[in-house]
PyMOL Python script that loads the backbone (N, CA, C, O; Angstrom):
from pymol import cmd

cmd.read_pdbstr("""\
ATOM      1  N   MET A   1     131.756 183.833  13.546  1.00  0.00           N
ATOM      2  CA  MET A   1     132.957 184.870  12.579  1.00  0.00           C
ATOM      3  C   MET A   1     134.100 184.291  13.228  1.00  0.00           C
ATOM      4  O   MET A   1     134.196 183.779  14.343  1.00  0.00           O
ATOM      5  N   THR A   2     135.090 184.498  12.171  1.00  0.00           N
ATOM      6  CA  THR A   2     136.654 184.405  12.602  1.00  0.00           C
ATOM      7  C   THR A   2     137.274 185.746  13.358  1.00  0.00           C
ATOM      8  O   THR A   2     136.743 186.845  13.195  1.00  0.00           O
ATOM      9  N   GLN A   3     138.234 185.597  14.051  1.00  0.00           N
ATOM     10  CA  GLN A   3     138.874 186.755  14.941  1.00  0.00           C
ATOM     11  C   GLN A   3     138.587 187.973  14.087  1.00  0.00           C
ATOM     12  O   GLN A   3     137.792 188.904  14.218  1.00  0.00           O
ATOM     13  N   ASP A   4     139.689 187.602  12.969  1.00  0.00           N
ATOM     14  CA  ASP A   4     139.724 188.639  11.661  1.00  0.00           C
ATOM     15  C   ASP A   4     138.429 189.589  11.554  1.00  0.00           C
ATOM     16  O   ASP A   4     138.263 190.752  11.921  1.00  0.00           O
ATOM     17  N   VAL A   5     137.530 188.625  10.888  1.00  0.00           N
ATOM     18  CA  VAL A   5     136.045 189.369  10.994  1.00  0.00           C
ATOM     19  C   VAL A   5     135.634 190.315  11.969  1.00  0.00           C
ATOM     20  O   VAL A   5     135.261 191.483  11.862  1.00  0.00           O
ATOM     21  N   ALA A   6     135.802 189.471  13.060  1.00  0.00           N
ATOM     22  CA  ALA A   6     134.955 190.291  14.331  1.00  0.00           C
ATOM     23  C   ALA A   6     136.309 191.654  14.867  1.00  0.00           C
ATOM     24  O   ALA A   6     136.053 192.577  15.640  1.00  0.00           O
ATOM     25  N   ASP A   7     137.345 191.473  14.369  1.00  0.00           N
ATOM     26  CA  ASP A   7     138.266 192.780  14.728  1.00  0.00           C
ATOM     27  C   ASP A   7     137.588 193.985  13.703  1.00  0.00           C
ATOM     28  O   ASP A   7     137.673 195.178  13.996  1.00  0.00           O
ATOM     29  N   GLN A   8     136.887 193.483  12.427  1.00  0.00           N
ATOM     30  CA  GLN A   8     136.654 194.484  11.281  1.00  0.00           C
ATOM     31  C   GLN A   8     135.537 194.871  11.307  1.00  0.00           C
ATOM     32  O   GLN A   8     135.180 195.779  10.557  1.00  0.00           O
ATOM     33  N   ILE A   9     134.493 194.135  12.393  1.00  0.00           N
ATOM     34  CA  ILE A   9     132.887 193.930  11.711  1.00  0.00           C
ATOM     35  C   ILE A   9     132.350 195.383  12.000  1.00  0.00           C
ATOM     36  O   ILE A   9     131.347 195.711  11.364  1.00  0.00           O
ATOM     37  N   ILE A  10     132.909 196.326  12.909  1.00  0.00           N
ATOM     38  CA  ILE A  10     132.222 197.401  12.873  1.00  0.00           C
ATOM     39  C   ILE A  10     132.910 198.963  12.444  1.00  0.00           C
ATOM     40  O   ILE A  10     132.677 200.105  12.842  1.00  0.00           O
ATOM     41  N   ASN A  11     133.998 198.312  11.295  1.00  0.00           N
ATOM     42  CA  ASN A  11     134.173 199.347  10.147  1.00  0.00           C
ATOM     43  C   ASN A  11     133.384 199.493   9.133  1.00  0.00           C
ATOM     44  O   ASN A  11     132.832 198.594   8.498  1.00  0.00           O
ATOM     45  N   PRO A  12     133.301 200.972   8.918  1.00  0.00           N
ATOM     46  CA  PRO A  12     132.543 201.119   7.728  1.00  0.00           C
ATOM     47  C   PRO A  12     132.686 200.650   6.425  1.00  0.00           C
ATOM     48  O   PRO A  12     133.749 200.963   5.887  1.00  0.00           O
ATOM     49  N   PHE A  13     131.757 199.860   5.650  1.00  0.00           N
ATOM     50  CA  PHE A  13     131.734 199.245   4.400  1.00  0.00           C
ATOM     51  C   PHE A  13     132.693 198.122   4.884  1.00  0.00           C
ATOM     52  O   PHE A  13     133.585 198.009   4.044  1.00  0.00           O
ATOM     53  N   PHE A  14     132.822 197.446   5.678  1.00  0.00           N
ATOM     54  CA  PHE A  14     133.288 195.954   5.898  1.00  0.00           C
ATOM     55  C   PHE A  14     132.339 195.320   5.646  1.00  0.00           C
ATOM     56  O   PHE A  14     131.337 195.540   6.325  1.00  0.00           O
ATOM     57  N   THR A  15     132.283 194.374   4.664  1.00  0.00           N
ATOM     58  CA  THR A  15     131.211 193.097   4.491  1.00  0.00           C
ATOM     59  C   THR A  15     132.117 191.946   4.365  1.00  0.00           C
ATOM     60  O   THR A  15     133.344 191.892   4.273  1.00  0.00           O
ATOM     61  N   THR A  16     131.235 191.069   4.383  1.00  0.00           N
ATOM     62  CA  THR A  16     131.694 189.470   4.406  1.00  0.00           C
ATOM     63  C   THR A  16     130.723 188.947   2.791  1.00  0.00           C
ATOM     64  O   THR A  16     130.768 187.819   2.300  1.00  0.00           O
ATOM     65  N   LYS A  17     130.063 189.917   2.345  1.00  0.00           N
ATOM     66  CA  LYS A  17     129.122 189.845   1.245  1.00  0.00           C
ATOM     67  C   LYS A  17     129.272 190.827  -0.010  1.00  0.00           C
ATOM     68  O   LYS A  17     128.420 191.326  -0.745  1.00  0.00           O
ATOM     69  N   PHE A  18     130.520 190.912   0.010  1.00  0.00           N
ATOM     70  CA  PHE A  18     130.549 191.917  -1.257  1.00  0.00           C
ATOM     71  C   PHE A  18     130.386 191.536  -2.378  1.00  0.00           C
ATOM     72  O   PHE A  18     131.129 190.675  -2.851  1.00  0.00           O
ATOM     73  N   GLY A  19     129.374 192.082  -3.080  1.00  0.00           N
ATOM     74  CA  GLY A  19     129.032 191.727  -4.616  1.00  0.00           C
ATOM     75  C   GLY A  19     127.372 191.036  -4.419  1.00  0.00           C
ATOM     76  O   GLY A  19     126.640 190.644  -5.328  1.00  0.00           O
ATOM     77  N   GLN A  20     127.133 191.043  -3.183  1.00  0.00           N
ATOM     78  CA  GLN A  20     125.886 190.209  -2.759  1.00  0.00           C
ATOM     79  C   GLN A  20     125.177 191.247  -1.972  1.00  0.00           C
ATOM     80  O   GLN A  20     124.605 190.722  -1.017  1.00  0.00           O
ATOM     81  N   GLY A  21     124.985 192.700  -2.035  1.00  0.00           N
ATOM     82  CA  GLY A  21     124.501 193.437  -1.390  1.00  0.00           C
ATOM     83  C   GLY A  21     124.461 193.838  -0.357  1.00  0.00           C
ATOM     84  O   GLY A  21     123.801 194.783   0.073  1.00  0.00           O
ATOM     85  N   GLY A  22     125.182 193.148   0.175  1.00  0.00           N
ATOM     86  CA  GLY A  22     125.923 194.171   1.748  1.00  0.00           C
ATOM     87  C   GLY A  22     126.704 195.311   1.625  1.00  0.00           C
ATOM     88  O   GLY A  22     127.704 195.322   0.909  1.00  0.00           O
ATOM     89  N   THR A  23     126.355 196.205   2.221  1.00  0.00           N
ATOM     90  CA  THR A  23     126.868 197.280   2.231  1.00  0.00           C
ATOM     91  C   THR A  23     128.113 197.610   3.598  1.00  0.00           C
ATOM     92  O   THR A  23     128.783 198.640   3.534  1.00  0.00           O
ATOM     93  N   GLY A  24     128.259 196.826   4.527  1.00  0.00           N
ATOM     94  CA  GLY A  24     128.737 196.858   5.681  1.00  0.00           C
ATOM     95  C   GLY A  24     128.499 197.937   6.391  1.00  0.00           C
ATOM     96  O   GLY A  24     129.499 198.132   7.081  1.00  0.00           O
ATOM     97  N   LEU A  25     127.511 198.935   6.634  1.00  0.00           N
ATOM     98  CA  LEU A  25     127.032 199.921   7.410  1.00  0.00           C
ATOM     99  C   LEU A  25     126.428 199.373   8.387  1.00  0.00           C
ATOM    100  O   LEU A  25     126.700 199.919   9.456  1.00  0.00           O
ATOM    101  N   ARG A  26     125.627 198.405   8.470  1.00  0.00           N
ATOM    102  CA  ARG A  26     124.565 198.173   9.670  1.00  0.00           C
ATOM    103  C   ARG A  26     125.092 198.220  11.127  1.00  0.00           C
ATOM    104  O   ARG A  26     124.552 198.784  12.079  1.00  0.00           O
ATOM    105  N   LEU A  27     126.207 197.546  11.117  1.00  0.00           N
ATOM    106  CA  LEU A  27     127.174 197.584  12.790  1.00  0.00           C
ATOM    107  C   LEU A  27     128.074 198.861  12.722  1.00  0.00           C
ATOM    108  O   LEU A  27     128.798 198.973  13.710  1.00  0.00           O
ATOM    109  N   HIS A  28     128.147 199.443  12.171  1.00  0.00           N
ATOM    110  CA  HIS A  28     128.901 200.456  11.848  1.00  0.00           C
ATOM    111  C   HIS A  28     127.985 201.737  12.143  1.00  0.00           C
ATOM    112  O   HIS A  28     128.656 202.691  12.537  1.00  0.00           O
ATOM    113  N   ILE A  29     126.631 201.981  12.046  1.00  0.00           N
ATOM    114  CA  ILE A  29     125.741 202.931  12.574  1.00  0.00           C
ATOM    115  C   ILE A  29     125.465 202.232  13.961  1.00  0.00           C
ATOM    116  O   ILE A  29     125.242 203.045  14.858  1.00  0.00           O
ATOM    117  N   SER A  30     125.441 201.275  14.233  1.00  0.00           N
ATOM    118  CA  SER A  30     124.844 200.770  15.341  1.00  0.00           C
ATOM    119  C   SER A  30     125.970 201.235  16.408  1.00  0.00           C
ATOM    120  O   SER A  30     125.709 202.020  17.319  1.00  0.00           O
ATOM    121  N   TYR A  31     127.016 200.771  16.237  1.00  0.00           N
ATOM    122  CA  TYR A  31     127.811 201.341  16.738  1.00  0.00           C
ATOM    123  C   TYR A  31     128.044 202.917  17.422  1.00  0.00           C
ATOM    124  O   TYR A  31     128.225 203.337  18.565  1.00  0.00           O
ATOM    125  N   ASN A  32     127.938 203.501  16.134  1.00  0.00           N
ATOM    126  CA  ASN A  32     127.991 205.311  15.942  1.00  0.00           C
ATOM    127  C   ASN A  32     126.616 205.571  17.263  1.00  0.00           C
ATOM    128  O   ASN A  32     126.652 206.299  18.255  1.00  0.00           O
ATOM    129  N   ALA A  33     125.768 204.877  16.887  1.00  0.00           N
ATOM    130  CA  ALA A  33     124.489 205.252  17.965  1.00  0.00           C
ATOM    131  C   ALA A  33     124.561 204.867  19.407  1.00  0.00           C
ATOM    132  O   ALA A  33     123.925 205.465  20.276  1.00  0.00           O
ATOM    133  N   VAL A  34     125.375 203.825  19.647  1.00  0.00           N
ATOM    134  CA  VAL A  34     125.536 203.592  20.833  1.00  0.00           C
ATOM    135  C   VAL A  34     126.537 204.358  21.747  1.00  0.00           C
ATOM    136  O   VAL A  34     126.396 204.764  22.901  1.00  0.00           O
ATOM    137  N   THR A  35     127.675 204.443  20.820  1.00  0.00           N
ATOM    138  CA  THR A  35     128.790 205.176  21.659  1.00  0.00           C
ATOM    139  C   THR A  35     128.610 207.027  21.630  1.00  0.00           C
ATOM    140  O   THR A  35     128.509 207.887  22.505  1.00  0.00           O
ATOM    141  N   ASN A  36     128.633 207.030  20.411  1.00  0.00           N
ATOM    142  CA  ASN A  36     128.512 208.733  20.342  1.00  0.00           C
ATOM    143  C   ASN A  36     127.463 209.633  20.491  1.00  0.00           C
ATOM    144  O   ASN A  36     127.555 210.854  20.610  1.00  0.00           O
ATOM    145  N   VAL A  37     126.060 208.673  20.471  1.00  0.00           N
ATOM    146  CA  VAL A  37     124.774 209.420  20.824  1.00  0.00           C
ATOM    147  C   VAL A  37     124.350 209.217  22.419  1.00  0.00           C
ATOM    148  O   VAL A  37     124.349 209.998  23.370  1.00  0.00           O
ATOM    149  N   LEU A  38     123.967 207.718  22.275  1.00  0.00           N
ATOM    150  CA  LEU A  38     124.121 207.165  23.920  1.00  0.00           C
ATOM    151  C   LEU A  38     124.974 206.961  24.798  1.00  0.00           C
ATOM    152  O   LEU A  38     124.554 206.370  25.793  1.00  0.00           O
ATOM    153  N   GLY A  39     126.553 207.380  24.779  1.00  0.00           N
ATOM    154  CA  GLY A  39     127.589 207.570  25.456  1.00  0.00           C
ATOM    155  C   GLY A  39     127.629 205.774  26.018  1.00  0.00           C
ATOM    156  O   GLY A  39     127.763 205.532  27.218  1.00  0.00           O
ATOM    157  N   GLY A  40     127.528 204.917  25.236  1.00  0.00           N
ATOM    158  CA  GLY A  40     127.553 203.512  26.120  1.00  0.00           C
ATOM    159  C   GLY A  40     128.943 202.983  25.316  1.00  0.00           C
ATOM    160  O   GLY A  40     129.887 203.622  24.853  1.00  0.00           O
ATOM    161  N   THR A  41     128.691 201.730  25.350  1.00  0.00           N
ATOM    162  CA  THR A  41     129.769 200.660  24.630  1.00  0.00           C
ATOM    163  C   THR A  41     129.206 199.809  23.629  1.00  0.00           C
ATOM    164  O   THR A  41     127.977 199.750  23.581  1.00  0.00           O
ATOM    165  N   LEU A  42     130.017 199.006  22.662  1.00  0.00           N
ATOM    166  CA  LEU A  42     129.281 197.918  21.993  1.00  0.00           C
ATOM    167  C   LEU A  42     130.927 197.160  21.720  1.00  0.00           C
ATOM    168  O   LEU A  42     131.946 197.712  21.305  1.00  0.00           O
ATOM    169  N   SER A  43     130.697 195.583  22.165  1.00  0.00           N
ATOM    170  CA  SER A  43     131.538 194.872  21.723  1.00  0.00           C
ATOM    171  C   SER A  43     130.940 193.558  21.202  1.00  0.00           C
ATOM    172  O   SER A  43     129.779 193.158  21.298  1.00  0.00           O
ATOM    173  N   VAL A  44     132.198 192.878  20.523  1.00  0.00           N
ATOM    174  CA  VAL A  44     131.478 191.373  20.255  1.00  0.00           C
ATOM    175  C   VAL A  44     132.980 190.414  20.549  1.00  0.00           C
ATOM    176  O   VAL A  44     134.206 190.504  20.484  1.00  0.00           O
ATOM    177  N   ALA A  45     131.685 189.302  20.972  1.00  0.00           N
ATOM    178  CA  ALA A  45     132.540 188.051  20.993  1.00  0.00           C
ATOM    179  C   ALA A  45     132.310 187.134  20.119  1.00  0.00           C
ATOM    180  O   ALA A  45     131.109 186.967  19.909  1.00  0.00           O
ATOM    181  N   SER A  46     133.300 186.205  19.286  1.00  0.00           N
ATOM    182  CA  SER A  46     132.692 185.564  18.593  1.00  0.00           C
ATOM    183  C   SER A  46     133.669 184.011  18.711  1.00  0.00           C
ATOM    184  O   SER A  46     134.842 184.302  18.944  1.00  0.00           O
ATOM    185  N   MET A  47     133.499 182.824  18.629  1.00  0.00           N
ATOM    186  CA  MET A  47     133.757 181.805  18.256  1.00  0.00           C
ATOM    187  C   MET A  47     133.454 180.966  16.939  1.00  0.00           C
ATOM    188  O   MET A  47     132.318 180.534  16.744  1.00  0.00           O
ATOM    189  N   PRO A  48     134.195 180.807  16.294  1.00  0.00           N
ATOM    190  CA  PRO A  48     133.766 180.204  14.826  1.00  0.00           C
ATOM    191  C   PRO A  48     133.046 178.537  15.212  1.00  0.00           C
ATOM    192  O   PRO A  48     133.617 177.590  15.753  1.00  0.00           O
ATOM    193  N   GLY A  49     131.753 178.618  14.758  1.00  0.00           N
ATOM    194  CA  GLY A  49     131.002 177.642  15.166  1.00  0.00           C
ATOM    195  C   GLY A  49     129.786 177.661  16.339  1.00  0.00           C
ATOM    196  O   GLY A  49     128.748 177.022  16.514  1.00  0.00           O
ATOM    197  N   ASP A  50     130.493 178.749  17.046  1.00  0.00           N
ATOM    198  CA  ASP A  50     129.661 178.705  18.394  1.00  0.00           C
ATOM    199  C   ASP A  50     128.741 180.013  18.446  1.00  0.00           C
ATOM    200  O   ASP A  50     128.065 180.303  19.433  1.00  0.00           O
ATOM    201  N   GLY A  51     128.789 180.697  17.382  1.00  0.00           N
ATOM    202  CA  GLY A  51     127.968 181.861  17.510  1.00  0.00           C
ATOM    203  C   GLY A  51     128.807 183.140  17.757  1.00  0.00           C
ATOM    204  O   GLY A  51     130.023 183.233  17.595  1.00  0.00           O
ATOM    205  N   SER A  52     127.988 184.078  18.162  1.00  0.00           N
ATOM    206  CA  SER A  52     128.649 185.384  18.247  1.00  0.00           C
ATOM    207  C   SER A  52     127.469 186.126  19.559  1.00  0.00           C
ATOM    208  O   SER A  52     126.274 185.969  19.810  1.00  0.00           O
ATOM    209  N   ALA A  53     128.551 186.939  20.127  1.00  0.00           N
ATOM    210  CA  ALA A  53     127.728 187.727  21.056  1.00  0.00           C
ATOM    211  C   ALA A  53     127.770 189.172  21.267  1.00  0.00           C
ATOM    212  O   ALA A  53     128.808 189.602  21.769  1.00  0.00           O
ATOM    213  N   PHE A  54     126.845 190.005  20.983  1.00  0.00           N
ATOM    214  CA  PHE A  54     127.287 191.419  21.082  1.00  0.00           C
ATOM    215  C   PHE A  54     126.906 192.094  22.405  1.00  0.00           C
ATOM    216  O   PHE A  54     125.758 191.922  22.814  1.00  0.00           O
ATOM    217  N   ASP A  55     127.891 192.962  23.220  1.00  0.00           N
ATOM    218  CA  ASP A  55     127.458 193.112  24.451  1.00  0.00           C
ATOM    219  C   ASP A  55     127.270 194.683  24.303  1.00  0.00           C
ATOM    220  O   ASP A  55     128.254 195.267  23.850  1.00  0.00           O
ATOM    221  N   VAL A  56     126.291 195.368  24.578  1.00  0.00           N
ATOM    222  CA  VAL A  56     125.571 196.440  24.482  1.00  0.00           C
ATOM    223  C   VAL A  56     125.528 197.124  25.823  1.00  0.00           C
ATOM    224  O   VAL A  56     124.850 196.471  26.616  1.00  0.00           O
ATOM    225  N   THR A  57     126.024 198.213  26.327  1.00  0.00           N
ATOM    226  CA  THR A  57     125.866 198.785  27.276  1.00  0.00           C
ATOM    227  C   THR A  57     125.962 200.343  27.053  1.00  0.00           C
ATOM    228  O   THR A  57     126.650 201.080  26.346  1.00  0.00           O
ATOM    229  N   ILE A  58     124.835 200.527  28.092  1.00  0.00           N
ATOM    230  CA  ILE A  58     124.397 202.118  27.432  1.00  0.00           C
ATOM    231  C   ILE A  58     123.891 202.913  29.180  1.00  0.00           C
ATOM    232  O   ILE A  58     123.001 202.372  29.837  1.00  0.00           O
ATOM    233  N   PRO A  59     124.441 203.895  29.579  1.00  0.00           N
ATOM    234  CA  PRO A  59     123.876 204.651  30.493  1.00  0.00           C
ATOM    235  C   PRO A  59     122.621 204.846  30.940  1.00  0.00           C
ATOM    236  O   PRO A  59     121.834 204.498  30.059  1.00  0.00           O
ATOM    237  N   LEU A  60     122.049 205.257  31.938  1.00  0.00           N
ATOM    238  CA  LEU A  60     120.511 205.372  31.856  1.00  0.00           C
ATOM    239  C   LEU A  60     119.873 206.724  31.258  1.00  0.00           C
ATOM    240  O   LEU A  60     118.781 206.903  30.718  1.00  0.00           O
ATOM    241  N   LEU A  61     120.927 207.616  31.537  1.00  0.00           N
ATOM    242  CA  LEU A  61     120.823 208.605  31.039  1.00  0.00           C
ATOM    243  C   LEU A  61     121.634 209.369  29.859  1.00  0.00           C
ATOM    244  O   LEU A  61     122.615 209.942  30.333  1.00  0.00           O
ATOM    245  N   ALA A  62     121.509 209.539  28.481  1.00  0.00           N
ATOM    246  CA  ALA A  62     122.175 209.702  27.213  1.00  0.00           C
ATOM    247  C   ALA A  62     123.175 211.104  27.994  1.00  0.00           C
ATOM    248  O   ALA A  62     122.970 211.535  29.129  1.00  0.00           O
ATOM    249  N   PRO A  63     123.962 211.476  27.287  1.00  0.00           N
ATOM    250  CA  PRO A  63     125.049 212.910  27.650  1.00  0.00           C
ATOM    251  C   PRO A  63     124.243 213.869  26.810  1.00  0.00           C
ATOM    252  O   PRO A  63     123.806 213.571  25.698  1.00  0.00           O
ATOM    253  N   GLN A  64     124.098 214.838  27.300  1.00  0.00           N
ATOM    254  CA  GLN A  64     123.866 215.769  26.602  1.00  0.00           C
ATOM    255  C   GLN A  64     124.665 216.703  25.947  1.00  0.00           C
ATOM    256  O   GLN A  64     125.620 217.294  26.453  1.00  0.00           O
ATOM    257  N   PRO A  65     124.152 216.849  24.534  1.00  0.00           N
ATOM    258  CA  PRO A  65     125.288 217.663  23.668  1.00  0.00           C
ATOM    259  C   PRO A  65     126.000 219.062  23.975  1.00  0.00           C
ATOM    260  O   PRO A  65     125.209 219.872  24.457  1.00  0.00           O
ATOM    261  N   ASP A  66     127.128 219.477  23.835  1.00  0.00           N
ATOM    262  CA  ASP A  66     127.670 220.424  24.459  1.00  0.00           C
ATOM    263  C   ASP A  66     127.047 221.552  23.936  1.00  0.00           C
ATOM    264  O   ASP A  66     126.452 221.598  22.859  1.00  0.00           O
ATOM    265  N   ASP A  67     127.219 222.569  24.823  1.00  0.00           N
ATOM    266  CA  ASP A  67     126.483 224.027  23.980  1.00  0.00           C
ATOM    267  C   ASP A  67     127.659 224.418  23.044  1.00  0.00           C
ATOM    268  O   ASP A  67     128.856 224.227  23.259  1.00  0.00           O
ATOM    269  N   ASP A  68     127.277 224.805  22.328  1.00  0.00           N
ATOM    270  CA  ASP A  68     128.257 225.738  21.186  1.00  0.00           C
ATOM    271  C   ASP A  68     129.027 226.812  22.034  1.00  0.00           C
ATOM    272  O   ASP A  68     128.180 227.612  22.429  1.00  0.00           O
ATOM    273  N   PRO A  69     130.294 227.174  22.488  1.00  0.00           N
ATOM    274  CA  PRO A  69     130.675 227.835  22.927  1.00  0.00           C
ATOM    275  C   PRO A  69     130.546 229.430  22.200  1.00  0.00           C
ATOM    276  O   PRO A  69     130.340 230.537  22.697  1.00  0.00           O
ATOM    277  N   ALA A  70     130.731 229.050  21.050  1.00  0.00           N
ATOM    278  CA  ALA A  70     130.339 230.689  20.013  1.00  0.00           C
ATOM    279  C   ALA A  70     129.020 231.072  20.268  1.00  0.00           C
ATOM    280  O   ALA A  70     128.804 232.262  20.042  1.00  0.00           O
ATOM    281  N   SER A  71     128.181 230.486  20.626  1.00  0.00           N
ATOM    282  CA  SER A  71     126.527 230.906  20.944  1.00  0.00           C
ATOM    283  C   SER A  71     126.519 231.580  22.119  1.00  0.00           C
ATOM    284  O   SER A  71     125.529 232.307  22.202  1.00  0.00           O
ATOM    285  N   ASP A  72     127.405 231.631  23.280  1.00  0.00           N
ATOM    286  CA  ASP A  72     127.489 232.236  24.822  1.00  0.00           C
ATOM    287  C   ASP A  72     128.239 233.644  24.526  1.00  0.00           C
ATOM    288  O   ASP A  72     128.329 234.574  25.326  1.00  0.00           O
ATOM    289  N   GLU A  73     128.699 233.610  23.360  1.00  0.00           N
ATOM    290  CA  GLU A  73     129.543 235.123  23.187  1.00  0.00           C
ATOM    291  C   GLU A  73     128.726 236.197  22.998  1.00  0.00           C
ATOM    292  O   GLU A  73     127.851 236.249  22.133  1.00  0.00           O
ATOM    293  N   GLU A  74     129.025 237.186  23.900  1.00  0.00           N
ATOM    294  CA  GLU A  74     127.917 238.405  23.401  1.00  0.00           C
ATOM    295  C   GLU A  74     128.609 239.052  22.141  1.00  0.00           C
ATOM    296  O   GLU A  74     129.784 239.031  21.773  1.00  0.00           O
ATOM    297  N   THR A  75     127.528 239.609  21.628  1.00  0.00           N
ATOM    298  CA  THR A  75     127.978 240.319  20.204  1.00  0.00           C
ATOM    299  C   THR A  75     128.007 241.891  20.835  1.00  0.00           C
ATOM    300  O   THR A  75     127.440 242.306  21.846  1.00  0.00           O
ATOM    301  N   THR A  76     128.724 242.494  20.040  1.00  0.00           N
ATOM    302  CA  THR A  76     128.851 243.966  20.350  1.00  0.00           C
ATOM    303  C   THR A  76     128.778 244.937  19.177  1.00  0.00           C
ATOM    304  O   THR A  76     128.875 246.149  19.372  1.00  0.00           O
TER     305      THR A  76
END
""", "prot")
cmd.dss("prot")
cmd.show_as("cartoon", "prot")
cmd.util.cbc("prot")
cmd.orient("prot")
């Protein structure tokens, strides 16, 4: 893929198959799962004609969601 495509590949609804059934959500969903849920990183490197490489790095333990501070308050 070209550098222009690689720069946009994780954007929601970005697709190179517009009008052919592509929604452009697969990599966006993957990116959000890796970064927001698992606390990792996802990056892509690509050279036209040589293919693409996706680097996914995730920690051994996923971050725990923060407790809602409002739920810790006592009610009187």
